[in-house]
C-alpha positions as CSV (number, residue, x, y, z in Angstrom):
1,M,148.7,107.7,99.1
2,S,146.6,104.8,99.9
3,G,146.3,102.3,102.5
4,T,147.4,101.3,105.9
5,S,150.0,103.8,107.1
6,K,152.0,103.3,110.2
7,F,154.5,106.2,110.4
8,V,157.8,104.5,110.6
9,P,160.8,106.6,111.6
10,H,164.1,105.3,110.2
11,G,165.7,102.8,112.5
12,S,162.8,102.8,115.1
13,A,160.0,100.5,116.0
14,R,156.7,101.1,114.2
15,A,154.6,103.9,115.8
16,E,151.4,105.8,115.3
17,A,149.0,103.3,113.6
18,R,147.1,105.4,111.0
19,V,145.3,104.1,108.0
20,L,145.7,106.4,105.0
21,E,144.7,106.3,101.4
22,G,144.8,108.4,98.4
23,G,145.0,108.9,94.8
24,R,146.2,108.5,91.3
25,R,149.9,108.3,90.7
26,P,151.9,107.6,87.5
27,R,154.6,105.0,87.3
28,R,157.5,107.3,88.2
29,I,158.7,109.2,91.2
30,L,156.2,111.6,92.5
31,R,157.4,114.2,94.9
32,G,154.6,115.7,97.0
33,T,151.8,114.7,94.6
34,G,149.8,113.1,97.4
35,L,149.5,116.5,99.0
36,T,146.7,116.9,96.5
37,L,145.7,113.4,95.8
38,V,145.1,112.3,99.3
39,F,142.1,114.5,99.0
40,A,141.3,115.4,95.5
41,V,141.2,114.3,91.9
42,V,140.5,117.7,90.3
43,L,139.3,118.4,86.8
44,A,140.5,121.5,85.1
45,A,136.8,122.4,85.3
46,G,136.3,120.9,88.7
47,A,136.2,122.5,92.1
48,V,138.9,122.6,94.8
49,T,139.2,124.3,98.2
50,E,142.0,125.9,99.9
51,S,142.3,122.8,102.0
52,W,142.9,120.8,98.7
53,G,139.9,118.7,99.8
54,D,136.7,119.9,98.2
55,V,136.4,117.9,95.0
56,T,133.7,117.4,92.4
57,E,135.1,115.2,89.7
58,G,137.8,114.7,87.1
59,D,141.3,114.0,86.2
60,A,144.4,114.8,88.3
61,A,145.7,118.3,88.5
62,P,148.3,118.0,91.2
63,V,150.1,120.6,93.2
64,S,153.4,118.8,93.1
65,P,156.6,120.6,92.2
66,R,156.8,118.2,89.1
67,P,154.4,117.3,86.4
68,A,152.3,114.3,87.4
69,G,151.7,113.0,83.9
70,A,151.2,113.8,80.3
71,G,148.7,116.6,79.7
72,V,148.6,117.8,83.3
73,R,149.9,121.2,84.0
74,E,152.3,121.8,86.8
75,S,150.5,124.0,89.4
76,A,153.2,125.0,91.8
77,P,156.6,126.6,91.3
78,P,159.4,124.0,90.9
79,H,161.5,123.5,94.0
80,Q,165.3,123.8,93.6
81,D,166.3,121.6,96.5
82,A,168.6,118.6,96.1
83,V,167.4,115.0,95.7
84,H,166.6,113.6,99.1
85,D,166.8,110.1,100.6
86,A,163.1,109.4,99.9
87,E,163.4,110.2,96.2
88,E,166.4,107.9,95.9
89,L,164.5,105.0,97.6
90,V,161.4,105.5,95.5
91,S,163.4,105.7,92.3
92,R,164.8,102.2,93.1
93,S,161.5,100.7,94.1
94,G,159.8,100.2,90.7
95,D,156.6,100.8,92.7
96,R,153.8,102.3,90.6
97,W,152.2,104.1,93.6
98,A,155.4,105.0,95.5
99,A,155.7,108.7,96.4
100,A,158.4,110.8,98.0
101,Y,158.0,113.9,100.3
102,T,160.3,116.4,101.9
103,A,159.8,116.7,105.7
104,R,157.9,119.9,105.1
105,E,155.6,118.5,102.5
106,Y,154.8,115.5,104.6
107,A,154.1,117.7,107.6
108,G,151.6,119.6,105.4
109,L,150.0,116.4,104.3
110,R,149.5,115.2,107.8
111,Q,148.0,118.5,108.8
112,S,145.6,118.2,105.8
113,L,144.6,114.6,106.9
114,D,143.7,116.1,110.3
115,G,141.2,118.2,108.4
116,R,142.9,121.6,109.2
117,Y,144.2,124.3,106.9
118,V,144.9,128.0,106.9
119,G,142.9,130.1,104.4
120,V,139.9,132.4,104.0
121,G,137.2,129.7,103.6
122,V,136.3,129.5,99.9
123,S,136.0,126.8,97.3
124,V,136.8,127.9,93.7
125,R,136.0,126.4,90.3
126,R,136.7,127.4,86.7
127,T,133.6,128.3,84.6
128,G,133.1,127.5,80.9
129,T,134.4,131.0,80.0
130,D,137.8,130.1,81.7
131,R,137.0,132.5,84.6
132,V,137.3,131.4,88.2
133,E,134.3,131.8,90.5
134,I,133.5,131.1,94.1
135,A,131.8,127.7,94.3
136,R,131.2,127.7,98.1
137,V,131.8,129.8,101.1
138,Q,132.5,128.1,104.4
139,P,130.1,129.4,107.2
140,G,131.9,131.4,109.8
141,S,135.0,131.9,107.7
142,P,136.7,135.2,107.0
143,A,135.2,135.2,103.5
144,A,131.7,134.5,104.9
145,K,132.0,137.3,107.4
146,S,133.1,139.8,104.7
147,G,130.0,139.0,102.6
148,V,131.6,136.9,99.8
149,R,129.0,134.7,98.1
150,A,128.9,131.6,96.0
151,G,128.8,132.7,92.4
152,D,131.0,135.7,92.8
153,R,133.8,135.8,90.3
154,L,137.3,135.7,91.7
155,V,139.2,138.1,89.4
156,A,142.6,138.3,91.2
157,V,144.4,137.2,94.4
158,D,146.9,139.8,95.7
159,G,146.9,141.4,92.3
160,T,147.6,138.2,90.3
161,G,144.9,137.6,87.7
162,T,143.1,134.2,87.9
163,E,141.7,133.9,84.4
164,G,143.1,130.9,82.6
165,R,144.9,129.6,85.6
166,P,144.4,126.0,86.9
167,V,142.2,126.1,90.0
168,T,145.1,124.5,92.0
169,D,147.2,127.6,91.2
170,V,144.4,129.8,92.4
171,V,144.1,127.8,95.6
172,A,147.9,128.1,96.2
173,L,147.5,131.9,95.9
174,L,144.7,132.0,98.3
175,R,146.6,129.9,100.9
176,G,149.9,131.6,100.2
177,G,151.5,128.4,99.1
178,A,151.2,124.6,98.9
179,P,150.2,122.5,102.0
180,G,153.0,122.8,104.5
181,E,154.3,125.9,102.9
182,G,151.3,128.3,103.1
183,A,151.0,131.6,104.9
184,P,150.3,131.6,108.7
185,P,147.0,132.5,110.4
186,G,146.6,136.3,110.5
187,S,148.4,136.9,107.3
188,R,146.5,139.1,104.8
189,V,145.3,138.5,101.3
190,V,143.4,140.7,98.9
191,L,140.7,139.2,96.7
192,G,139.6,141.0,93.6
193,L,135.9,140.1,93.1
194,A,133.1,140.8,90.8
195,R,129.3,140.3,91.0
196,G,127.3,141.3,88.0
197,S,128.6,144.7,87.0
198,L,130.0,145.4,90.5
199,Q,133.8,145.0,91.1
200,W,135.5,145.4,94.4
201,E,138.4,144.2,96.6
202,E,138.1,142.4,99.9
203,R,141.1,142.5,102.3
204,L,140.9,139.4,104.4
205,E,143.0,137.8,107.2
206,R,143.6,134.1,106.8
207,A,142.5,131.9,109.7
208,R,142.9,128.3,110.8
209,L,139.9,126.4,109.6
210,S,138.5,122.9,109.6
211,V,137.6,121.1,106.4
212,E,133.9,120.4,105.9
213,T,133.8,117.0,104.1
214,V,130.1,116.1,104.4
215,T,127.3,118.1,102.7
216,V,123.6,117.4,103.1
217,T,121.1,118.5,100.4
218,P,117.4,117.7,100.5
219,L,116.2,116.9,97.0
220,A,112.9,118.1,95.6
221,A,110.4,115.7,94.1
222,A,111.5,114.5,90.7
223,S,108.1,115.2,89.1
224,P,104.5,115.7,90.1
225,G,102.8,112.4,90.7
226,A,106.1,110.4,90.5
227,A,106.5,107.3,92.6
228,G,107.6,108.6,96.0
229,H,110.2,107.2,98.3
230,S,108.1,108.3,101.2
231,A,106.6,111.4,102.6
232,A,110.0,112.3,103.9
233,G,111.6,112.4,100.4
234,V,115.2,111.9,99.4
235,T,118.4,113.5,100.8
236,R,121.7,113.6,99.0
237,V,124.7,113.2,101.5
238,R,127.9,114.1,99.7
239,V,131.3,113.0,101.2
240,D,134.1,114.9,99.5
241,S,137.0,113.1,101.2
242,F,137.9,111.2,104.4
243,T,139.8,113.4,106.8
244,R,139.9,113.0,110.5
245,G,136.3,113.2,111.9
246,T,134.5,112.6,108.6
247,G,133.0,109.3,109.9
248,E,131.5,111.1,112.9
249,E,130.4,114.0,110.8
250,L,128.6,111.6,108.5
251,R,127.0,109.9,111.4
252,R,125.6,113.2,112.8
253,A,124.3,114.1,109.3
254,V,122.5,110.8,108.9
255,E,121.0,110.8,112.4
256,G,119.5,114.1,111.6
257,L,117.6,112.9,108.5
258,P,113.9,111.7,108.5
259,P,113.9,108.1,109.5
260,D,111.7,107.0,106.5
261,G,113.5,108.9,103.8
262,G,115.8,107.6,101.1
263,I,119.5,108.5,101.1
264,L,121.8,109.1,98.1
265,L,125.4,108.7,99.4
266,D,127.4,110.6,96.9
267,L,131.0,109.4,96.6
268,R,131.6,110.8,93.1
269,G,135.0,112.4,92.8
270,N,136.0,111.2,96.3
271,S,139.6,110.1,96.1
272,G,139.8,109.0,99.7
273,G,141.8,110.1,102.7
274,L,141.9,108.2,106.0
275,V,140.8,104.6,105.6
276,A,139.9,104.4,109.3
277,E,137.4,107.2,108.6
278,A,135.9,105.2,105.6
279,A,135.4,102.2,108.0
280,E,133.7,104.6,110.4
281,A,131.5,105.8,107.6
282,A,130.5,102.2,106.9
283,S,129.5,101.9,110.5
284,V,126.9,104.6,109.9
285,F,125.0,102.2,107.6
286,L,125.9,98.8,109.0
287,D,125.2,96.9,112.2
288,G,128.7,95.7,112.8
289,G,130.5,93.1,110.6
290,L,133.4,93.1,108.1
291,V,134.2,96.2,106.1
292,A,137.5,95.1,104.4
293,T,140.7,93.3,104.8
294,Y,144.1,94.5,103.7
295,G,147.7,93.4,103.6
296,D,150.2,95.1,105.9
297,G,153.5,93.5,104.8
298,D,153.2,89.8,105.8
299,T,150.2,90.5,108.1
300,E,146.6,90.3,107.0
301,R,144.4,92.8,108.9
302,A,140.6,93.5,109.0
303,L,138.4,96.6,109.4
304,Y,135.1,96.1,111.1
305,A,132.0,98.3,111.4
306,R,130.7,99.3,114.8
307,P,127.2,97.9,115.6
308,G,124.1,100.1,115.7
309,G,124.1,101.8,112.3
310,N,121.1,102.9,110.2
311,T,120.1,99.7,108.4
312,A,116.5,100.8,107.7
313,S,116.7,103.8,105.3
314,P,116.8,102.9,101.6
315,L,120.4,103.6,100.4
316,V,122.0,104.2,97.0
317,V,125.7,105.0,96.6
318,L,126.7,107.2,93.7
319,V,130.2,106.5,92.2
320,D,132.2,107.5,89.1
321,G,135.7,107.3,87.7
322,G,136.9,109.8,90.3
323,T,135.8,107.5,93.2
324,M,139.0,106.1,94.5
325,S,140.6,103.9,97.2
326,A,139.0,104.4,100.6
327,A,135.8,105.6,98.8
328,E,135.9,102.5,96.7
329,L,136.4,100.5,99.9
330,L,133.3,102.0,101.4
331,A,131.1,101.5,98.3
332,G,132.4,97.9,97.9
333,A,131.6,97.1,101.5
334,L,128.0,98.5,101.4
335,Q,127.5,96.7,98.0
336,D,128.9,93.3,99.2
337,R,127.0,93.5,102.5
338,G,123.7,94.0,100.6
339,R,123.2,97.3,102.3
340,A,123.2,99.6,99.3
341,V,122.7,99.6,95.5
342,V,125.7,101.2,93.7
343,V,124.8,103.5,90.8
344,G,127.1,105.3,88.4
345,T,130.2,104.4,86.4
346,R,133.1,102.1,87.1
347,T,135.4,103.5,89.8
348,F,139.0,104.4,89.4
349,G,140.6,101.2,90.7
350,K,143.0,102.3,93.5
351,G,143.1,99.4,96.0
352,S,146.7,99.3,97.1
353,V,148.1,100.0,100.6
354,Q,151.1,102.3,101.1
355,E,153.3,102.7,104.2
356,P,155.3,105.9,104.8
357,R,158.8,105.5,106.1
358,E,160.9,108.4,107.4
359,Q,164.4,108.5,106.1
360,P,167.6,109.7,107.8
361,D,167.3,113.2,106.3
362,G,163.7,113.6,107.5
363,S,162.2,113.0,104.1
364,V,159.4,110.4,103.8
365,A,159.0,107.6,101.2
366,E,155.7,105.8,100.7
367,L,155.9,102.2,99.3
368,T,153.2,99.7,98.5
369,V,152.8,96.9,101.1
370,G,149.5,95.2,100.1
371,H,145.9,95.5,98.7
372,Y,142.4,95.9,100.0
373,T,139.8,93.2,99.7
374,T,136.0,93.7,100.1
375,P,133.8,91.5,102.3
376,G,132.9,89.5,99.2
377,G,136.6,88.8,98.5
378,R,136.9,91.3,95.6
379,T,139.9,93.6,94.9
380,F,139.5,96.7,92.8
381,E,143.1,97.6,91.9
382,E,143.2,98.5,88.2
383,G,139.8,97.2,87.4
384,G,137.8,99.4,89.8
385,L,134.4,98.7,91.2
386,L,131.5,97.9,88.9
387,P,128.2,99.5,89.9
388,D,125.0,97.5,90.2
389,L,123.4,100.0,87.7
390,E,125.9,101.4,85.3
391,V,124.9,104.9,84.0
392,R,125.4,105.4,80.2
393,P,126.7,108.7,78.8
394,G,124.0,111.3,78.6
395,Q,122.0,109.8,81.5
396,D,121.6,111.7,84.7
397,A,123.2,109.6,87.4
398,Q,121.4,111.3,90.2
399,E,118.0,110.8,88.6
400,E,118.8,107.1,87.9
401,A,119.7,106.7,91.6
402,R,116.4,108.3,92.7
403,T,114.6,105.8,90.5
404,V,116.4,103.0,92.2
405,L,115.5,104.5,95.6
406,S,111.8,104.4,94.5
407,G,112.0,100.7,94.0
408,L,113.9,100.1,97.3
409,A,111.3,102.2,99.2
410,T,108.4,100.2,97.6
411,R,109.9,96.9,98.7
412,S,110.7,98.1,102.2
């Protein structure tokens, strides 16, 4: 789901102004697909967390109760409930990006947008051998306290083997169900794990956790004697999605960096989230000014950055085909405002605005009401955002970005 979203109960005045955005949808009814795609576009070989929010890169592997397109496997058991009002509305709309949710599905979606989930605190990914391994362990989580480490193989969840399963299926097992339908805090889950020749089981209690969407990684020098960015070096700041609080989390991360160091803002695989948080993220690197405009029915609205952002550090934004909607909005704003050089491949091209409307039976339909426009007047629906430096197949996007940073630092 993408765009400005003011939750509109049936027959009532508009309430709760929230700007949401999201992900890829085919041209037919999707029921609950946005539960994944608000956060994640997940490769079969990508990574995903129990919050459905930790993404690396790739094509959609949704957790909807119906297939989301050709070649994509269904990753949650089919629901047997009757067609609801939202489905009927969406089926008549002819809207490419329209989506329909039951009341429970939408409640789970809103919880996820608030950056909360119930789980044990691990990210998982499938390896080249079709096994599933732990990609990351959230500090302070039940998994971290039990000694689970990144790189451990996840063999089974509650006795169900993981080999060959889509990572979204494994995530559903870890959480005890899809968003809005998972197990409660305090419920137990048994993880079958392996590390080298050692195999064991961990019995964990699920807890209510917060999504960590910003990751900071200092990068080592590219090569001895290479042109430096500064004595402070380069830091990659990865933003996985835009949930509530991501903008402030990014601000804290950037304020903690060396003032003369270069920044790689990594938006690869970021399929969006809350557009208001993307605007707040833009404020981290801008000193006020326009971020984007968007249609809201018959009304044209604007998003502005707050003054006082970091306008001094050399900045490169990394994007790819999994960079979508609010992430495209952020990259486009920094590009048009001359604040950053964008490096990578053409982005996905999801620039439309959806508005959720509650139906009489409590279900929710999302329908397109407008499109985003960058400060330079560009739209990226369908065509995507073109990088300043397009990386060819076989090239290392991160190393190309570091080369660009070298030039920016030399001129600064």
